[in-house]
N, C-alpha and C positions, 0 to 999 in steps of 0.2 A: 845379086852378089855381094859376097862378104869373103874377109878373110880375119884369122886370129893372130894374134900377135900377145908373147908376155909380158906382163908390165912388173912393178915392183912387187917383192914378195909373194911371186908366182900365179899373182893374179891374172887371170886371161882374157882377154879384150877383144870383143867381137867388132869389128871395122865394117859399116853398112855404107852402101854408096848413098850419096846423097845430092840432091841437085844444089848446086850453089850458083849464086849470081853472077860470077867472075867466069864461067865456063863460057859466056858467049855475050855480047853487049847486046844492047836493043836495038844497034843501028848494023849489028852480022860480024864485028872485029872480033875475033878470037882471044881473049885473055886468057893465057896458060895457067896462070898461080894466080893465088890471092894476094893484094898487096898491102901492106902492113896501114898504111893510112888510111885506106880507102874500104880495106873488108875487115882488118884485125881488129882494129878500134872500134867501127861500128858493132862487132859482134861485143867486144867489150860494152859495148852503151846498152845493145839489147838485152842483156842476161843483166846489164846493173854494176860491173865490176869497177865502174869508173862513177859511180853513184857517190854522192857526199856521204852517204852511210857506208860504204863499202872502202875499196881501195882508191876512191875517189876524194876521200876525206882529207882533210889539211895535211894531215900526218900519216895519211893512209893508213892501213891495217896490219898489223905482225911486221913492220919492216918493208912492206910494198906498198908502194905509191904511185897512184898513176895521175895523169892530171884528171882536173874535174870534167868529165863529158867527153874526155879526148881534147881539149882544148890545146894541146902542147903536145904533137904527134912523135917529134924530136926527142924529147923528153921522156915520152911514155915506151919508144922505141930503146932507150938505154936502157931504162927499168928491168924492161920484158927481156933483154936477149944478154946484157953486160954486167946486171946489178946483183948483188952477193955473188961474185965470180961466175955469173952466167951459169948459176945452179939450177934456174926455172926452166932452160931449154937444153934437151938432150940431142944433138944431132945425130950421132952415130945410132940413137935408139927414139926416134921423135914420139913415136907413143908412148915412152916413161919419160916424155919431159914433164916436169914440175908440174908448169902450167895447166897440162890438160888432166893430168891424174887428181889435183885437188880438185877444179873445176867440175870433174867427173865424179866428184865423191868416191873415187877409189882408194885415196888416202883420207886421215883425218884433214879438216879444213872447217875454219871456224865461220863461214859463210854456207857451208854444207854443199849439196849438189847444186849447181847453177846450169848444167848442160846435160844431156845422156849422150851416150858413146851412138846412138843413133841417128844425132841430131846435124842438122845442118852446120851448127855452129861449131860444134865438134870437127867435121870436116874441114870448115875453113881454116880452123887453127891448125890441126894434123898437116894439113897440105903446104900451110904456109913454112912450117918446119921443115916437114921434105924437101922443099923445093930451098931451101937453106937460108931462111929468115931473113930474105931481102930487104933492105932499108929503100921503098921507092922514094921517088920525086914530090915532097907533099904539094908543091904549089899546084901539080898537075893532077892531082886529087881533089882540089878544091870544090865543093860544090856550087855551081853558078843556078842551078834550079832543079825543084823539088816537085814532081808532078803525083797528084794522086789520081786514079781512076775508079771509081766514079767522083766529082768531088764532089755531086751532090746527089741522094738517091731517095725516091720514094718508093717507100715499102711496106707491105703489111705485117700484121702483127705475126710472130711465129716464122715468118720467112727470112733466110740469111742470104749474103750473097758476096764475093769475095774483092777487097780492095789491090788494087796494082798501083806499083810506086815506082815510078822512074826517076833517076838521078841523071843529071849532066854535067859532068866534069870539064873543069877549065880544060884539059886536054881535047874536049870536044867529044868525047866517046859517050855514049848512053847506056846505062846499065839499070837492068829491073833489078832493085835491091829489097823490094817486099820482106824477102825473108830475112832481110839484114835490119830490119826497122822493129822498134818496138812501138804498141799500140795503148791508147788509153780513152777509154769512153768517158765523157764530162757529166753523162746522164744515164749511168747504168739502169736504171729504172725504165729507160724507153729504148738503149740497144748497149748491147756488150759487144765487145770485140776480143777475138782470140789471140793468141800469140800469132798465129798464121795469117793473121789480116781478114779474117773473116768475120764479118757482122752479123746480129742475129738479133731481129727487133723484139724487144720484150714487150714494151707499151703504148698507149697513146703519146704523143707529142714532138718534141724535135731536140735532136742534140748534136753533139759535136764528137766526133773522134781526132785526138790528135796523135798525128803519125811522126814519130822522129827517127832520122838517119842520123847516126852520131849526135851531133847536136844540133842539126838541121830540123827545124819543125816544118809539117803542111796540115791543113785541116781537110777532114773529109766532114759533110753534113748529110744528116739522116732524119728523113720527117717518116713520121709513122700516122698515119690519118686513122680514126676511129673509123671501124668498119661499117660499112651502110646498113649490113645486117645486124647490129645491135638493137633494133629495133625504133628506140628513140628519134624522131624525127629533126633533122637541122632546120631551126626556124630564124629566117633573116629577120632582123631589128634595125631599125634605123641610126646611124650614126649623128651625132650632135655636132662634130666639130672633126677637123684632121685626124687628131688623136685616137678618134671612133675607126675612120676609116681604114687606118692601118691595122688596129687590133682585129676589127672584124673579119678584114680579108686575111689575115691569118688563121683565126678561127675557122673562117669558112674553107679554107684549105686542109685543115686538119679536121674537118667536121664535127668539131666540136662547139657545140650550141653556147650563147651566152645567156645567164641568168637574166632574171627580170629586173626592174629597177628597185631600188631599196625604198621603202616608204617615205614619206617625208618627217615622220620623228626619226627615223635612223638616220638620213641625210643630216640633219640639224644636228643633232649630236654629233655625228663622225666629222662633220668639216668644222665645227665649233672646235673640238677639241684637235684638230688637226691643224686650226691656224692660230688660233688662241692660245692653246693649250688649257683651255676652262669650258668645265662645261652650260649649256645653256641654262638658263633660268627658267624657271616654271611659268614664267610670264612671257618671257619668249615662246616657247613650246604652244603654249595656249594660243600665242597670238598668231603663230605661223602655222598650226593646223586651223585656226579658222580662217587666214586668208584664202582668197578664191584668187589672186593677183597670179597670171601665167608668169611673171616674170618675179616671181620671190624667191627662187633659187638664186637666180644672179644676183639680186639685190642683196640678199643675205651674204654670198661669196664678198662682195663691195665690202660690206658693213664689217666684217671680220677682218678683211684685208688693212682696213683703216683704223682697227682697235690697236690699245698699246699692248696684249697679247702677242700679237703677230709679231711686232718687232722684238719683243722678250724673248718669244720662243726660237725664233730664229737667230737672236744674239746667243742664245746656249747653244745652237748648232754648229755656229760659226765658229764660237771660242773652243768646240771641243775639236774643230776641225785645224783651228790656225793653232792651238796649243795656248792656250791663255794663262799660261804660268811659269814656274821658275825665274821669279822677277831677282836675282843678283841676290848679293847679301848686304849685310850691314855697310861693309866699308865700301860700296860703291854709290850708297846713296838711294837704294832699289830694296823695296821690299813688297813681300806678296800683298800685304793689308792695304799699301798706297795703291801700288800697280793693276792689281787686277781689278779691282773695280773701274779705274781709269780706261783698262782697255775693254771692258765688257760696255762703259758707258760710251765709246768712240763708236765701237759697231753699232749700239742700240740706236744711237744717234743718225748714222746712214741708214740704217734701216727706215727709221723713221721719215728719212728725207726721200727714201726709196731714189739713193744714189744708183746710178745705173751702174752694173756690176763691173764692167770693165774698168769703170774709174774707181770702183771701191776698190779693186784689184791691184790698180796701179799706183793711189795713194798708198796701198801698204808696201808692194813691192819697192817702192823708191822713194820710202818716208825716210827724213833727216830731222833732227830734234831743232835746227835754227831755221829750217824752210825756209831759207832768204835773207834772214833778218841776220841781224849782228849779235854778236856774243851777250853784250847789254840786255839787248830784248828779250833774248832766248832764256837768260836769266830773271828777267823781271817774271817771265810766265810759271819758273822752275818755283821761284818764292812764291808766287799766288797759289800752286798748285799745294805747298807746304803750309800756308797759310788757310788753306781750304779743308786741310785735313781736319775736319770736326766735325759737330754732329748741329745740323746736316751737312752731308758731305759736299761743300761747295766745290771743291778740287775736281769731281767729276765732269761738273758742269764745266771748268776751265778747258779740262782735257779735252771732252767732246767737243769744241770749237775749235780745234786743231784741224791742220787742212790732212795732216798725213799721222797715220800710228806708226811713231819712231819705236814705241813700246814692241812692237813685233820684233825688233832688231835688237832690243834690249833683254830680250829670254836668253837663256842658258842655251850655247848651244845653237844658235839661232842663224849663224854665218856660217863660212866654208862649205865643206864637205858635207858635215851633218845637218848645218841650213839647210842647202840644197836638197837633201833628201826631204825634210820638212817642207819644203816651199814646192818640191814636184808632187807631194803626197796632196797639200792641200789644194792649189791652185790648177794641177794636171792630171790630179787622179791616177799617179804611177807611182807603183813601188820600184824604187831603185837601189835598195839595201843589198840587195845580191850582186850589184854592179860594182861593189868595192872591191869586190875580189875577183869574180868572174861574171862571165854571161850564164843566167840562167836558163834551163832549158824552157822553163814557161814564158819566157820574155824575149827580148830581142835586143835589149840593153848590153853594152859592154863597159868597161873600165873608162875609155877614152869617151867615148860619150857622156858618160857622168862628171869626168873630171872636167871636160874641155865646156860643158854648159856650167859645172861650179866655179869656173874662171870667172863668171859675171858677179859673183857674189865674194870674193876673195878679199875684194878692195874694201867692202865695207867694215869700218871699225869697230873692232870687237870688244864690247862694254866691259868693265871689271878694273879693279886695283891691279895693276901690272909693275909697281916699283919705279918704274922713270915717264911715269904720266907728266908730273909737273916738267921735267926737262922735252919733253916733247910736245907738250901743249903749253908754250908760256904764258899767251893771251889766256887760257884759261885758268893758270896758275895765279895770274897777278890780281885776277878777279876774285877767285877764293880769298885768295890772301885778304883783299878789301873784304869780304863777307867774314872771314874768320875775326879781322881788325872790328867791323862793325857791330858782329857778335860779343866780342868783348868789351867794346863801350854800351852796349844796350846792357848787357848784364850788371854792370858796374853803375850806369846811371840809375837803374831800378833799385839796386842794392842802397843807393845813396837815397834816393826819393822814400825810399819804405822806411829809414832810419830817421829822416826829417820830417819831411812834410807827411808822410805816411803815420808816423807813429802820433803826430799831434792830431792828424784825421781821424785816425782809428777811437786815439782817447774822447775825441767832440762826438765822433759817433757813436762808442759804447754809451757815455752821458745822453747824447741826445734819444738813444732808443729805450732806455731805462724810463726817462721821462714820458715820449713819446706813449710806451706800454701802459705807464701809469695811466696817463690823461685818456688814454684808448680806452681803457678799464670805465673808466667813469662816465665816458660817452657813452659806451654801451650798456650802463648801468641806468644813466637816465633815459635813455632810447628805450629800455626794458620797462622803467617806471611810466614812462607817459605812454606806453603802450597798454599799460596793465589798466590806467586812469580812464583811457578811453574806450576800454572795454567796460568797466565800471559804469561810463558814463550810458552807454546802451543799455543795460541791465537796469539802472535806475534813473528814468526819466526827470523826477525831481530835483533829483541833484545833479543833471548832466550838465548846466552852465557851469558850476564851479569846477566839477571834475575836469571839465575840458579846458576850462581857464589854466587849472594847475598843471595839465596834460601839455598846455602849449608852451608853459614858464618852463617846463622841462625840457622841451625841446629847443628853447630858445638857449638854456644853459650849455645844453649840447653842442647847440651850432657855435656857441662864444669857444669851449672848451677846444672843438674841432679846429677853430682858427690857430689855436695855439701850437697845435701839432704840425701846421704847414713848415715853420721854420726847421723845428727838428726834424722833418722829413727831408727839407732841403739839405741838411748837414748830411743825412745819412745818405741819401744819393749823390753829394759831393764824393763822401767815401767811397761807396760802391763805384763811381764811375773813375774815382784815382785808380782803384783797385784793377778795374779792368783796364785801364789804361797801360801801369806798370807790369800787369800780367802779359798785356799782348806784348809788353818789350822783354819778357824774360822770355817768354814764349819764342819770340822772334830769335834771342841771343842762342837760343835751344837749337833751332833747325835751320839756321842759318850757315851753321858746318855742316849738314844735311845735305842741304840744297847745294853746299861749295865740291862735296863729295860728286853728286849726279853731274855737274857740269865738268868738272875734271875728269871723271871715271867713266860717264855712261851716255856721251854725246856720239850720236850715231852721223856718220857723213860718208862717203865713199872718197878714201885717199887716192892722191894721184897716184900713188905709185905702183905700177901695173907689172911690177916683176914677183909680186906673191903669188905663184901658181900652184892652183890644188894638186895636191898630190894623195895618196893612199899606202900606207904599210900594212901588209899583211903576212903569214907564213908563206906565201908564194912570192913574196918580195915588195919592192915599191915602184910605183908608177906613176908619173906627171905628165901632166898635159899643159902644154904653153901655148895654147891656142884657145880662142873663144868661139865656140861652136853650140848652136842653138841643138836643141834635141830634135832629131830626125833631117835636120839639114846635113848638107854633105860638104857645105863651102864654110868658112870660117869668117868670123867679122873682124875687122878693121876698128881698135879701139885708139880714139885720140886721148893724149894723155892728161887733157882736163876734162875729160867727159866722164860720167857716171855710166859705167858698163848696165847699170840694171834698167837702164832707159831704154836698150835695144832689147831687153826680157821683154818689159811693159810694151813695145810696139808692135813685138812678135805675139803676143797673146790675143793682143784686140784685132791682130790680122783675122780676115773671113776664112781665110785658108787654114788657120790652125787647128790642128787634127786633135787638139786636146781640151783647151780652156774651155770652151763653151759648153763641150759635151762632158766635160768633168761635171759642173755645177748643174747643167740640166739633168741631168743621171742621177745627181745627190738627191735634187729636187722631189724626181720621178722617185725615188729611192722612199723617200720622206712619207710621201701617201700612199706606197702601194707596198712597203715592207721588204721591194727588194729592187734593183735597179733594171734597166733594160739591158745594161750591161752590169752583171754581178758575179763577185761582191762591187759595189760600186764604185771604189776607189782602185781598181784595178783593171783600167783601160789599156789591156795587153791584147795584140794581135793576135795571141792565143786562149783569149777570153772574150770571144763573138758575143755582140750583143743578140737578144731575143727576136727582135723587130730593129733590124738595122735602119731599113727607111723612115720609120718613126723616129729615131734618134737622131738620123740625120735633116729630117723636116724640122724637128721640134730646136733643132742648132741654128737652120737658115732662119728660120723664124725670131727666135729669139734676140738673133744678129740685128736682123731687119727690123725690129723693136726697139733698138738701141739698148740689147740688154737690159731690158726693164724686168727685175725681178718679179713685180707683181703680177706682169702680162704672165709670166711663165706659170707662176701658182695660178693664176684665174684658167688660162687654156687647160689645165688639167683638170683643176675642180670643176670646170664645166663640162667633162666630157662624160658620155654615158659610161663611160669604162671606170671611171672614179664615183660615180653614181650608182652603180648596179649593187644589186644585192650581195650579201655573203653567204646566201643559202645557196649551198652547192647542187646541183641536179644528177640523178643517175649518170644523164650522158656528160658531164663535163666534170664530175668531181674527182676523176683522176690529173686535172690538170692543175700544173704546179709551177707555171714560167708564160701563159700566155693569157691572163687575166680574161679568163671565162667567166668569172664571179670576183667578188671582192674578198680578198685573203685576210684572214683573223691576224692580227698582231698585238702584241703586246703593249700596251702606253708607257712611253718613257718614264724612268724613276721619277724625275721631276715631276711632269706631269700627273702620275700617279697619287703621288702625296698631293699634290693642290687639289685634284679632284676630293680626295678625301677630306680635305680640310673644308672645301666647296659644298661637299654633300652633308657633312656633319657641323656646318656654320662654325667651324671653331678655326684657331690660328696657331701658328707656331712663334713661341718665341726663339728666336736664333741664338740668342744667348752674344751675342758679337759686339755691343756696346763698347769695350777694349778698343775695338779697329773703328767705332763710329759708324756703324751700319744701321741704318735707319730703321726704326720698328716696321711691323708689316711688311716686310720682303716676301715674296711668293717664292717658292721653292725655286722656280724656274729663273729667278731674277738674281741668286745668290751666286757671287763670282768664285767663290772657292769653297770647302766644306767648312759649315758651321762648328762651334761647341755643343749644339743641341745633340743628344746621344742617340736619340731616338734618329733625329732627320739623317742625321750620321749613318746610324746603322741602315736603315731603309734603302737609302741610296745607294750605300754599297751592297747591298744585297740585291737590290733590283738594277743594277750595272752602268751605275754613273763612272764615266771615266774618271782617272787621274791626270788625265791629260798629261803622260808623262812624255819628253821630247824625245826620248829613245824607241818610243814607238811611232812607226807611221801606219796606222790601219784604223779603218774607220771601226774595225771589230772591238777596238778598246772599251766601246760602249756596249756592252753584253746583254743583247736582247732575247736569251734563253731562258727559260724557266726553269724553278727548282722547285723540289718540295719545301724547301726553307722559305722560299718567299710566300707559299701556301699558307704554312705555318704560322708566317708573322703577322701576315694580313687578318687572319683568322682568332690567332691566341694571344696578340701583344698585346698586355695590360693598358697601352697607352692608346691603342683603336677605340678599345672598351670605354677609357675614359672621356674621348671625343663623342663617341655616340651619348652617353650619357651626362656628359657637360650640363649644366644647370642654365647655362646662356646658349645652349647649341639649337642646332635644327631641331631635335625630338622635341625637346622642352618648349620651343616656342610653338612649334606645331600643336602640342597638346592643349597650350593657352589659348591659342588662334584660333583654331579649327575644333568647331562643334560637335559635328557628327563624326561617325567612326569611318564613313566613307570618305568623306573629305580628308582624314587625316592621312589613310590609307594614301588616296590619290597624290598629297603631298610631300610623301616619305617617297613613293616611287619618282614624282618629277624631281626630286631633289637628289636624286642619287642615278636613277635610270633614264633620267629625260622622257620619261614618257610614262601614261596611264597604265593602272594592273588591267590585266584579261581578267575577264568573268572567272574563271577558275582561280586565277592569281587572287582577284580582292575576296573569293569565297574563302580561301583558306588563310587569308590574313585575316579576316572577319573571324574565323572559329578559333585561331591563335589568340586573339586578341581580348575573346571572350573567356579563355582558360587562363588568360595571364594574371601574374600578380596585383596589378594596378595597368590602368589604359598606359601610361608613360612607359613602364617595364616592357608592355607589349610591342609598343612601338619603337623601344630601342631593340627586342629582339626582330623586329621586320628590318629595321635599318640594318644590324648587323645581317642577317640572312643576304639580303640586297649586295651589300657592300663584297661579301664575297662570291657571288654569283660572276660569271665569265662573262657575262654583258656588261658588268661594270669594271673589269680588270682588263679587259680587251677592246681594241678599236675592232670593230665589225662594221 
């Protein structure tokens, strides 16, 4: 059945009858006309009109603005019906309404045609206009529940089936809203979904379809097993722990067989790099391969977890997550050069102690500068930190002994709403940025959720020079005045000492040094003459007695002269000690004002004033919350005037039923070892981002909590699993797998680890060129707290994805693990890489000197780079290459270069 009407410019529009959801509810109640807040807005959402890229943008598009995803139905009604003098609606001739003509592409539209005239969407809009564009009661159309059928379906490849979506509204009605929903497959390589809600299985695996009615989401799970007819049989393997039980159960359901276990040498290299960031040594490889101990893998895991490399590597990861950067400005007494190493040192110390993770988080979240001490005691610590800013960095050890990490709150944008976004990302694995303005359809958090949670941190004192600090904090200001006075006294005293006693000592020391040097030359001449005479005595036995006597006399004379240098040495020592003492006074006179700035401008504590509530202002307006409510909780928390609200957050985190805290770290540790999280991305614990193995994640969290939040237990459990220890070689029957761990997935080594392994393989080190900030020599790349001056290291870290730890970015993806052609070219052709290989004190040079046979040299190069012995074919190819090389050492350099540029060296496998 159809009818024709004439639109603008004489365009003939054919209208076709369409099945629409409002014709009858699922309970049989007749709904005569579409409702604006229930059906019209749903239509806008389905076709994308109110998305952020279209009219749902902050400023809308071309003068027409809808609320994002239909969040404000009343405002949307005004825009559609009355906006621009009502030009979008034509009640006399509904089919000529501008909103229909543009959407159907009958007149020019910046978004192009978004609906067809034959579609149910067109029918909904036309019927609503024809019925007089009624504005219904919004509250009655609020969605109470959204149900998808089937919620989970197992289907064979190539088969399809239809989803049905039922919405229950606040007025008690239930409607089939299938045709008003939008659909998105999270794994289109496994299953696709059509606009109609029909799902088609494409490949082996499992995935989720996100269904949205307006802004309300619901999920449907799709499982596509490997057909039995594929030929390759499913072979059962034995689990080693509960991790494997869950992984293997899922693989069995999908009929995907697991790969075989990796060999010993692959396991050793893999676990060494993943746990310590280092390659195993050649000796370790030989010993491990030669051991028949059935527990050698378990012992090696324990060994690696106790090495300094474990703490260094996980300090790097935690500092990425916690954003260990942006430490104030000069006027605050805070500097990156001072504080990034201290932050790093504190985290490393906790990891070495294996501090339980709940305590680790609590000691960061509830950190204060004084830690219960009085101002003078904290001031002494600040002075000790400045005094320790030397080579070696004694201040790092001083700060590491602190109980709490106040530096976390001394970073820029560390508190308030921005700080809450960082904290939620770091400790809860949540992305709340969108909630600053609206509820994102990919998540459940609204503005009030964010602001009510942010209120727990609004009382944390904001560090920094703010003009009135001296008046606000008179106790600190008084101590700063004392510091300033003391600094002036020290500077003046040092000046007087240098002009008086110092001048005299300096003059005496110069004379003493001249006399000392003269006597010392004479002593050396006498000793040299005695040595010559004794050598002659050995050559002329007949004159030996006389020559030895002359030599003895020379040595006695030298001893006498040497005694004369002792008082001269004492004069020079007194001068040196005086200069050291005066230098310390001058240095303290300079840094005391800096310490004072830190005391006055950067002290962290929770203020008693609880009236500073969180708010956000956006183009959509300003919103404030005046309650303290934890994420996901329905009731607010009462905060006493004299308590630190952050303690409620810490207690909430440690509750066994907390839905985010343990899950976030467990998921991140899992992602470290497998390249993807059980929830992936690993920092997006959203209900609309379901885990691939929910039972495994839940079990890991339960056991982690039961074991006292022991991080090493968590690492050990994952590392001991068959899943971690299986081969990276996929089979014909499991190579399609991307998320179920049928084999060990290849992944690129982190930038810092890659540079350290390059140094380790070539037997070289890097001078980071950071003496100006008292960096110690010989730091590994995983240990550096921020980018060094060394241009090669900086270039390589940037190319291989080291994050900048930008406080404005809350995403683990800031560390880029993607590959690029520039990375390949840099490793293959950078002249500094060649310099490392050809270093005269490097690995190849040493192998050329120490190993006598060609075979042993080839073995040594393979062991130092790939951590294994060469195969017969590789050995034969290398021997041929060495025979044709310009020299044995040049040949070995070529072999080393070729191995460093293999996938086997660059990737974890």
